[in-house]
Backbone atoms as SQL, in Angstrom:
CREATE TABLE atoms (id INTEGER PRIMARY KEY, chain TEXT, resi INTEGER, resn TEXT, atom TEXT, x REAL, y REAL, z REAL);
INSERT INTO atoms VALUES
  (1, 'A', 1, 'UNK', 'N', 0.718, -1.247, -0.183),
  (2, 'A', 1, 'UNK', 'CA', -0.157, 0.047, -0.048),
  (3, 'A', 1, 'UNK', 'C', 0.838, 1.232, -0.095),
  (4, 'A', 2, 'UNK', 'N', 0.458, 2.213, -0.945),
  (5, 'A', 2, 'UNK', 'CA', 1.308, 3.529, -0.777),
  (6, 'A', 2, 'UNK', 'C', 1.019, 4.218, 0.266),
  (7, 'A', 3, 'UNK', 'N', 2.114, 4.798, 0.882),
  (8, 'A', 3, 'UNK', 'CA', 2.092, 5.780, 1.850),
  (9, 'A', 3, 'UNK', 'C', 1.600, 7.183, 1.789),
  (10, 'A', 4, 'UNK', 'N', 0.638, 7.353, 2.399),
  (11, 'A', 4, 'UNK', 'CA', -0.365, 8.563, 2.441),
  (12, 'A', 4, 'UNK', 'C', 0.753, 10.004, 2.481),
  (13, 'A', 5, 'UNK', 'N', 0.471, 10.911, 1.772),
  (14, 'A', 5, 'UNK', 'CA', 1.231, 11.959, 1.907),
  (15, 'A', 5, 'UNK', 'C', 0.386, 13.228, 2.267),
  (16, 'A', 6, 'UNK', 'N', 0.765, 14.013, 3.499),
  (17, 'A', 6, 'UNK', 'CA', 0.314, 15.222, 3.565),
  (18, 'A', 6, 'UNK', 'C', 1.028, 16.544, 3.471),
  (19, 'A', 7, 'UNK', 'N', 0.691, 17.582, 2.998),
  (20, 'A', 7, 'UNK', 'CA', 1.197, 18.869, 2.972),
  (21, 'A', 7, 'UNK', 'C', 0.982, 19.733, 4.318),
  (22, 'A', 8, 'UNK', 'N', 1.703, 20.277, 4.625),
  (23, 'A', 8, 'UNK', 'CA', 1.657, 21.163, 5.926),
  (24, 'A', 8, 'UNK', 'C', 2.310, 22.563, 5.554),
  (25, 'A', 9, 'UNK', 'N', 1.337, 23.763, 5.291),
  (26, 'A', 9, 'UNK', 'CA', 2.110, 24.948, 4.859),
  (27, 'A', 9, 'UNK', 'C', 2.395, 25.433, 6.461),
  (28, 'A', 10, 'UNK', 'N', 3.560, 26.170, 6.384),
  (29, 'A', 10, 'UNK', 'CA', 3.757, 26.900, 7.804),
  (30, 'A', 10, 'UNK', 'C', 4.413, 25.764, 8.854),
  (31, 'A', 11, 'UNK', 'N', 4.942, 24.901, 8.035),
  (32, 'A', 11, 'UNK', 'CA', 5.523, 23.688, 8.970),
  (33, 'A', 11, 'UNK', 'C', 6.599, 23.980, 10.001),
  (34, 'A', 12, 'UNK', 'N', 7.083, 25.030, 9.803),
  (35, 'A', 12, 'UNK', 'CA', 8.351, 25.615, 10.781),
  (36, 'A', 12, 'UNK', 'C', 7.800, 26.357, 11.859),
  (37, 'A', 13, 'UNK', 'N', 6.578, 26.373, 12.164),
  (38, 'A', 13, 'UNK', 'CA', 5.961, 27.400, 12.825),
  (39, 'A', 13, 'UNK', 'C', 5.443, 26.639, 13.950),
  (40, 'A', 14, 'UNK', 'N', 4.815, 27.359, 15.112),
  (41, 'A', 14, 'UNK', 'CA', 4.488, 26.699, 16.407),
  (42, 'A', 14, 'UNK', 'C', 3.285, 25.520, 16.008),
  (43, 'A', 15, 'UNK', 'N', 2.263, 26.039, 15.365),
  (44, 'A', 15, 'UNK', 'CA', 1.276, 24.783, 15.248),
  (45, 'A', 15, 'UNK', 'C', 1.563, 23.826, 14.115),
  (46, 'A', 16, 'UNK', 'N', 2.448, 24.452, 13.006),
  (47, 'A', 16, 'UNK', 'CA', 2.660, 23.739, 11.744),
  (48, 'A', 16, 'UNK', 'C', 3.629, 22.555, 12.224),
  (49, 'A', 17, 'UNK', 'N', 4.615, 22.906, 12.979),
  (50, 'A', 17, 'UNK', 'CA', 5.583, 22.102, 13.567),
  (51, 'A', 17, 'UNK', 'C', 4.880, 20.771, 14.273),
  (52, 'A', 18, 'UNK', 'N', 3.963, 21.041, 14.972),
  (53, 'A', 18, 'UNK', 'CA', 3.349, 20.224, 15.742),
  (54, 'A', 18, 'UNK', 'C', 2.270, 19.293, 14.855),
  (55, 'A', 19, 'UNK', 'N', 1.849, 19.764, 14.060),
  (56, 'A', 19, 'UNK', 'CA', 0.823, 18.901, 13.000),
  (57, 'A', 19, 'UNK', 'C', 1.981, 17.797, 12.239),
  (58, 'A', 20, 'UNK', 'N', 3.137, 18.366, 12.059),
  (59, 'A', 20, 'UNK', 'CA', 4.221, 17.606, 11.298),
  (60, 'A', 20, 'UNK', 'C', 4.691, 16.348, 12.104),
  (61, 'A', 21, 'UNK', 'N', 4.984, 16.612, 13.212),
  (62, 'A', 21, 'UNK', 'CA', 5.015, 15.785, 14.413),
  (63, 'A', 21, 'UNK', 'C', 4.006, 14.721, 14.487),
  (64, 'A', 22, 'UNK', 'N', 2.804, 15.089, 14.792),
  (65, 'A', 22, 'UNK', 'CA', 1.889, 14.293, 15.119),
  (66, 'A', 22, 'UNK', 'C', 1.358, 13.351, 14.004),
  (67, 'A', 23, 'UNK', 'N', 1.391, 13.773, 12.794),
  (68, 'A', 23, 'UNK', 'CA', 1.227, 12.653, 11.639),
  (69, 'A', 23, 'UNK', 'C', 2.393, 11.953, 11.126),
  (70, 'A', 24, 'UNK', 'N', 3.442, 12.568, 11.398),
  (71, 'A', 24, 'UNK', 'CA', 4.540, 11.744, 11.350),
  (72, 'A', 24, 'UNK', 'C', 4.635, 10.391, 12.206),
  (73, 'A', 25, 'UNK', 'N', 4.205, 10.767, 13.611),
  (74, 'A', 25, 'UNK', 'CA', 3.910, 9.569, 14.299),
  (75, 'A', 25, 'UNK', 'C', 2.894, 8.395, 13.945),
  (76, 'A', 26, 'UNK', 'N', 1.876, 9.057, 13.027),
  (77, 'A', 26, 'UNK', 'CA', 1.047, 8.352, 12.809),
  (78, 'A', 26, 'UNK', 'C', 1.404, 7.477, 11.413),
  (79, 'A', 27, 'UNK', 'N', 2.661, 7.757, 10.763),
  (80, 'A', 27, 'UNK', 'CA', 2.933, 7.043, 9.612),
  (81, 'A', 27, 'UNK', 'C', 2.990, 7.748, 8.368),
  (82, 'A', 28, 'UNK', 'N', 2.375, 8.909, 8.636),
  (83, 'A', 28, 'UNK', 'CA', 2.021, 9.517, 7.336),
  (84, 'A', 28, 'UNK', 'C', 3.674, 10.176, 6.563),
  (85, 'A', 29, 'UNK', 'N', 3.518, 10.493, 5.168),
  (86, 'A', 29, 'UNK', 'CA', 4.762, 11.062, 4.722),
  (87, 'A', 29, 'UNK', 'C', 4.456, 12.508, 4.840),
  (88, 'A', 30, 'UNK', 'N', 5.383, 13.407, 5.349),
  (89, 'A', 30, 'UNK', 'CA', 4.975, 14.796, 5.465),
  (90, 'A', 30, 'UNK', 'C', 5.881, 15.775, 4.359),
  (91, 'A', 31, 'UNK', 'N', 5.240, 16.600, 3.814),
  (92, 'A', 31, 'UNK', 'CA', 5.882, 17.610, 3.226),
  (93, 'A', 31, 'UNK', 'C', 5.553, 18.919, 3.853),
  (94, 'A', 32, 'UNK', 'N', 6.473, 19.362, 4.285),
  (95, 'A', 32, 'UNK', 'CA', 6.261, 20.888, 4.745),
  (96, 'A', 32, 'UNK', 'C', 7.054, 21.945, 4.042),
  (97, 'A', 33, 'UNK', 'N', 5.983, 22.979, 3.978),
  (98, 'A', 33, 'UNK', 'CA', 6.212, 24.206, 3.251),
  (99, 'A', 33, 'UNK', 'C', 6.585, 25.525, 4.145),
  (100, 'A', 34, 'UNK', 'N', 7.718, 26.197, 4.363),
  (101, 'A', 34, 'UNK', 'CA', 7.653, 27.198, 5.095),
  (102, 'A', 34, 'UNK', 'C', 8.938, 28.235, 4.209),
  (103, 'A', 35, 'UNK', 'N', 8.700, 29.538, 4.711),
  (104, 'A', 35, 'UNK', 'CA', 9.502, 30.375, 3.984),
  (105, 'A', 35, 'UNK', 'C', 10.304, 31.297, 4.906),
  (106, 'A', 36, 'UNK', 'N', 10.055, 31.145, 6.382),
  (107, 'A', 36, 'UNK', 'CA', 10.784, 31.862, 7.349),
  (108, 'A', 36, 'UNK', 'C', 10.382, 33.409, 7.263),
  (109, 'A', 37, 'UNK', 'N', 9.159, 33.596, 7.101),
  (110, 'A', 37, 'UNK', 'CA', 8.731, 34.937, 7.093),
  (111, 'A', 37, 'UNK', 'C', 8.852, 35.659, 8.260),
  (112, 'A', 38, 'UNK', 'N', 8.647, 35.161, 9.537),
  (113, 'A', 38, 'UNK', 'CA', 9.042, 35.874, 10.991),
  (114, 'A', 38, 'UNK', 'C', 10.262, 36.314, 10.933),
  (115, 'A', 39, 'UNK', 'N', 11.329, 35.883, 10.467),
  (116, 'A', 39, 'UNK', 'CA', 12.692, 36.390, 10.463),
  (117, 'A', 39, 'UNK', 'C', 12.550, 37.603, 9.432),
  (118, 'A', 40, 'UNK', 'N', 12.133, 37.537, 8.190),
  (119, 'A', 40, 'UNK', 'CA', 12.064, 38.828, 7.481),
  (120, 'A', 40, 'UNK', 'C', 11.307, 40.244, 8.320),
  (121, 'A', 41, 'UNK', 'N', 10.187, 39.536, 8.789),
  (122, 'A', 41, 'UNK', 'CA', 9.297, 40.646, 9.456),
  (123, 'A', 41, 'UNK', 'C', 9.656, 41.142, 10.610),
  (124, 'A', 42, 'UNK', 'N', 10.241, 40.227, 11.432),
  (125, 'A', 42, 'UNK', 'CA', 10.593, 40.653, 12.863),
  (126, 'A', 42, 'UNK', 'C', 11.885, 40.537, 13.575),
  (127, 'A', 43, 'UNK', 'N', 12.906, 39.968, 12.407),
  (128, 'A', 43, 'UNK', 'CA', 14.355, 39.807, 12.851),
  (129, 'A', 43, 'UNK', 'C', 14.745, 38.495, 13.273),
  (130, 'A', 44, 'UNK', 'N', 15.960, 38.471, 13.384),
  (131, 'A', 44, 'UNK', 'CA', 16.594, 37.115, 13.658),
  (132, 'A', 44, 'UNK', 'C', 16.218, 36.478, 15.002),
  (133, 'A', 45, 'UNK', 'N', 15.712, 37.124, 15.992),
  (134, 'A', 45, 'UNK', 'CA', 15.102, 36.403, 16.958),
  (135, 'A', 45, 'UNK', 'C', 14.035, 35.333, 16.721),
  (136, 'A', 46, 'UNK', 'N', 13.258, 35.582, 15.668),
  (137, 'A', 46, 'UNK', 'CA', 12.073, 34.938, 15.187),
  (138, 'A', 46, 'UNK', 'C', 12.431, 34.119, 14.114),
  (139, 'A', 47, 'UNK', 'N', 13.570, 33.874, 13.803),
  (140, 'A', 47, 'UNK', 'CA', 13.879, 32.731, 12.753),
  (141, 'A', 47, 'UNK', 'C', 13.606, 31.453, 13.188),
  (142, 'A', 48, 'UNK', 'N', 12.941, 30.607, 12.229),
  (143, 'A', 48, 'UNK', 'CA', 12.569, 29.301, 12.411),
  (144, 'A', 48, 'UNK', 'C', 13.113, 28.097, 11.951),
  (145, 'A', 49, 'UNK', 'N', 14.430, 28.496, 11.654),
  (146, 'A', 49, 'UNK', 'CA', 15.250, 27.559, 11.013),
  (147, 'A', 49, 'UNK', 'C', 15.483, 26.541, 11.972),
  (148, 'A', 50, 'UNK', 'N', 15.892, 26.762, 13.496),
  (149, 'A', 50, 'UNK', 'CA', 16.033, 25.778, 14.291),
  (150, 'A', 50, 'UNK', 'C', 14.924, 25.010, 14.539),
  (151, 'A', 51, 'UNK', 'N', 13.496, 25.404, 14.077),
  (152, 'A', 51, 'UNK', 'CA', 12.502, 24.398, 14.329),
  (153, 'A', 51, 'UNK', 'C', 12.529, 23.445, 13.159),
  (154, 'A', 52, 'UNK', 'N', 12.838, 23.932, 11.956),
  (155, 'A', 52, 'UNK', 'CA', 13.150, 23.244, 10.980),
  (156, 'A', 52, 'UNK', 'C', 14.123, 22.092, 11.254),
  (157, 'A', 53, 'UNK', 'N', 15.158, 22.323, 11.646),
  (158, 'A', 53, 'UNK', 'CA', 16.155, 21.105, 11.861),
  (159, 'A', 53, 'UNK', 'C', 15.561, 20.440, 13.003),
  (160, 'A', 54, 'UNK', 'N', 14.942, 20.807, 13.802),
  (161, 'A', 54, 'UNK', 'CA', 14.214, 19.906, 14.859),
  (162, 'A', 54, 'UNK', 'C', 13.315, 18.933, 14.310),
  (163, 'A', 55, 'UNK', 'N', 12.736, 19.427, 13.205),
  (164, 'A', 55, 'UNK', 'CA', 11.590, 18.411, 12.683),
  (165, 'A', 55, 'UNK', 'C', 12.498, 17.482, 12.014),
  (166, 'A', 56, 'UNK', 'N', 13.614, 17.777, 11.111),
  (167, 'A', 56, 'UNK', 'CA', 14.337, 16.891, 10.242),
  (168, 'A', 56, 'UNK', 'C', 15.024, 16.084, 11.298),
  (169, 'A', 57, 'UNK', 'N', 15.675, 16.381, 12.439),
  (170, 'A', 57, 'UNK', 'CA', 16.038, 15.425, 13.405),
  (171, 'A', 57, 'UNK', 'C', 15.051, 14.451, 14.038),
  (172, 'A', 58, 'UNK', 'N', 13.897, 14.999, 14.296),
  (173, 'A', 58, 'UNK', 'CA', 13.021, 14.288, 15.130),
  (174, 'A', 58, 'UNK', 'C', 11.843, 13.155, 14.418),
  (175, 'A', 59, 'UNK', 'N', 11.891, 13.516, 13.046),
  (176, 'A', 59, 'UNK', 'CA', 10.977, 12.746, 12.222),
  (177, 'A', 59, 'UNK', 'C', 11.461, 11.636, 11.258),
  (178, 'A', 60, 'UNK', 'N', 10.552, 10.934, 10.846),
  (179, 'A', 60, 'UNK', 'CA', 11.132, 9.713, 9.787),
  (180, 'A', 60, 'UNK', 'C', 10.791, 10.114, 8.468),
  (181, 'A', 61, 'UNK', 'N', 9.700, 10.684, 8.397),
  (182, 'A', 61, 'UNK', 'CA', 8.814, 10.880, 7.057),
  (183, 'A', 61, 'UNK', 'C', 8.779, 12.247, 6.638),
  (184, 'A', 62, 'UNK', 'N', 9.404, 13.149, 7.022),
  (185, 'A', 62, 'UNK', 'CA', 9.506, 14.630, 6.914),
  (186, 'A', 62, 'UNK', 'C', 10.387, 15.156, 5.728),
  (187, 'A', 63, 'UNK', 'N', 9.814, 15.665, 4.683),
  (188, 'A', 63, 'UNK', 'CA', 10.852, 16.424, 3.861),
  (189, 'A', 63, 'UNK', 'C', 10.275, 17.921, 3.720),
  (190, 'A', 64, 'UNK', 'N', 11.282, 18.955, 3.829),
  (191, 'A', 64, 'UNK', 'CA', 10.894, 20.310, 3.677),
  (192, 'A', 64, 'UNK', 'C', 11.082, 20.902, 2.167),
  (193, 'A', 65, 'UNK', 'N', 10.152, 21.632, 1.558),
  (194, 'A', 65, 'UNK', 'CA', 10.011, 22.202, 0.354),
  (195, 'A', 65, 'UNK', 'C', 10.113, 24.048, 0.909),
  (196, 'A', 66, 'UNK', 'N', 11.390, 24.159, 0.098),
  (197, 'A', 66, 'UNK', 'CA', 11.536, 25.889, 0.233),
  (198, 'A', 66, 'UNK', 'C', 10.384, 26.449, -0.666),
  (199, 'A', 67, 'UNK', 'N', 9.236, 26.673, -0.385),
  (200, 'A', 67, 'UNK', 'CA', 8.248, 27.234, -1.276),
  (201, 'A', 67, 'UNK', 'C', 7.764, 28.207, -0.406),
  (202, 'A', 68, 'UNK', 'N', 7.503, 29.493, -1.368),
  (203, 'A', 68, 'UNK', 'CA', 6.557, 30.749, -0.705),
  (204, 'A', 68, 'UNK', 'C', 5.288, 30.413, -1.588),
  (205, 'A', 69, 'UNK', 'N', 4.220, 30.347, -0.785),
  (206, 'A', 69, 'UNK', 'CA', 2.774, 29.947, -1.149),
  (207, 'A', 69, 'UNK', 'C', 2.391, 31.268, -1.925),
  (208, 'A', 70, 'UNK', 'N', 3.054, 32.363, -1.671),
  (209, 'A', 70, 'UNK', 'CA', 2.270, 33.429, -2.465),
  (210, 'A', 70, 'UNK', 'C', 3.153, 33.594, -3.913),
  (211, 'A', 71, 'UNK', 'N', 4.064, 32.713, -4.260),
  (212, 'A', 71, 'UNK', 'CA', 4.317, 32.639, -5.560),
  (213, 'A', 71, 'UNK', 'C', 3.621, 31.477, -6.421),
  (214, 'A', 72, 'UNK', 'N', 2.625, 31.835, -7.493),
  (215, 'A', 72, 'UNK', 'CA', 2.021, 31.028, -8.074),
  (216, 'A', 72, 'UNK', 'C', 2.469, 29.877, -8.563),
  (217, 'A', 73, 'UNK', 'N', 3.953, 30.030, -9.231),
  (218, 'A', 73, 'UNK', 'CA', 4.543, 28.761, -10.016),
  (219, 'A', 73, 'UNK', 'C', 5.016, 27.917, -9.060),
  (220, 'A', 74, 'UNK', 'N', 5.658, 28.121, -7.765),
  (221, 'A', 74, 'UNK', 'CA', 6.074, 27.145, -6.867),
  (222, 'A', 74, 'UNK', 'C', 5.239, 26.162, -6.699),
  (223, 'A', 75, 'UNK', 'N', 4.020, 26.504, -6.023),
  (224, 'A', 75, 'UNK', 'CA', 2.922, 25.255, -5.456),
  (225, 'A', 75, 'UNK', 'C', 2.649, 24.767, -6.690),
  (226, 'A', 76, 'UNK', 'N', 2.207, 25.211, -7.512),
  (227, 'A', 76, 'UNK', 'CA', 2.058, 24.359, -9.070),
  (228, 'A', 76, 'UNK', 'C', 2.935, 23.189, -9.189),
  (229, 'A', 77, 'UNK', 'N', 4.336, 23.433, -9.017),
  (230, 'A', 77, 'UNK', 'CA', 5.555, 22.503, -9.331),
  (231, 'A', 77, 'UNK', 'C', 5.235, 21.423, -7.979),
  (232, 'A', 78, 'UNK', 'N', 5.211, 21.978, -6.891),
  (233, 'A', 78, 'UNK', 'CA', 4.889, 20.964, -5.647),
  (234, 'A', 78, 'UNK', 'C', 3.833, 20.071, -6.031),
  (235, 'A', 79, 'UNK', 'N', 2.467, 20.651, -6.656),
  (236, 'A', 79, 'UNK', 'CA', 1.462, 19.511, -6.552),
  (237, 'A', 79, 'UNK', 'C', 1.762, 18.717, -7.928),
  (238, 'A', 80, 'UNK', 'N', 2.313, 19.136, -8.868),
  (239, 'A', 80, 'UNK', 'CA', 2.950, 18.147, -9.967),
  (240, 'A', 80, 'UNK', 'C', 3.817, 17.062, -9.344),
  (241, 'A', 81, 'UNK', 'N', 4.634, 17.272, -8.660),
  (242, 'A', 81, 'UNK', 'CA', 5.574, 16.141, -7.912),
  (243, 'A', 81, 'UNK', 'C', 5.172, 15.402, -6.600),
  (244, 'A', 82, 'UNK', 'N', 3.813, 15.633, -6.207),
  (245, 'A', 82, 'UNK', 'CA', 3.390, 14.964, -4.989),
  (246, 'A', 82, 'UNK', 'C', 1.809, 14.974, -5.107),
  (247, 'A', 83, 'UNK', 'N', 1.338, 13.734, -4.607),
  (248, 'A', 83, 'UNK', 'CA', -0.031, 13.611, -4.593),
  (249, 'A', 83, 'UNK', 'C', -0.278, 13.790, -3.142),
  (250, 'A', 84, 'UNK', 'N', -1.468, 14.839, -2.880),
  (251, 'A', 84, 'UNK', 'CA', -1.258, 14.983, -1.278),
  (252, 'A', 84, 'UNK', 'C', -2.898, 14.285, -1.011),
  (253, 'A', 85, 'UNK', 'N', -2.811, 13.688, -0.068),
  (254, 'A', 85, 'UNK', 'CA', -4.076, 13.264, 0.598),
  (255, 'A', 85, 'UNK', 'C', -4.809, 14.093, 1.568),
  (256, 'A', 86, 'UNK', 'N', -4.073, 15.055, 2.217),
  (257, 'A', 86, 'UNK', 'CA', -4.468, 16.143, 3.098),
  (258, 'A', 86, 'UNK', 'C', -3.776, 17.519, 2.855),
  (259, 'A', 87, 'UNK', 'N', -4.353, 18.410, 2.897),
  (260, 'A', 87, 'UNK', 'CA', -3.396, 19.584, 3.146),
  (261, 'A', 87, 'UNK', 'C', -3.786, 20.505, 4.430),
  (262, 'A', 88, 'UNK', 'N', -2.844, 20.849, 5.093),
  (263, 'A', 88, 'UNK', 'CA', -3.185, 21.498, 6.539),
  (264, 'A', 88, 'UNK', 'C', -2.406, 22.828, 6.425),
  (265, 'A', 89, 'UNK', 'N', -3.292, 23.898, 6.423),
  (266, 'A', 89, 'UNK', 'CA', -2.596, 25.027, 6.175),
  (267, 'A', 89, 'UNK', 'C', -2.613, 25.879, 7.495),
  (268, 'A', 90, 'UNK', 'N', -1.261, 25.972, 8.110),
  (269, 'A', 90, 'UNK', 'CA', -0.828, 26.623, 9.140),
  (270, 'A', 90, 'UNK', 'C', -0.248, 27.847, 8.796),
  (271, 'A', 91, 'UNK', 'N', 0.308, 28.228, 7.449),
  (272, 'A', 91, 'UNK', 'CA', 0.788, 29.310, 7.340),
  (273, 'A', 91, 'UNK', 'C', -0.139, 30.665, 7.600),
  (274, 'A', 92, 'UNK', 'N', 0.758, 31.723, 8.076),
  (275, 'A', 92, 'UNK', 'CA', 0.269, 32.982, 8.766),
  (276, 'A', 92, 'UNK', 'C', -0.079, 33.861, 7.643);
């Protein structure tokens, strides 16, 4: 049986990262999208790269896609490359 894949936008944020951990433990393949906008908006103290690294270290089925969902072409490429069972939007 093919492993089901879930897309999580805002995957390095507070809620998105917990969604990734939860569904990873359930055996789903996780594709996370995050563009680290808190760093750009509020400065280095709000950088989310530490949380992205935590997810890479703590999960078995997580891959990160550096995609800005505001860019029309990038999400289209993501949907061409993957078939998602579920999309969880945690992007702010």
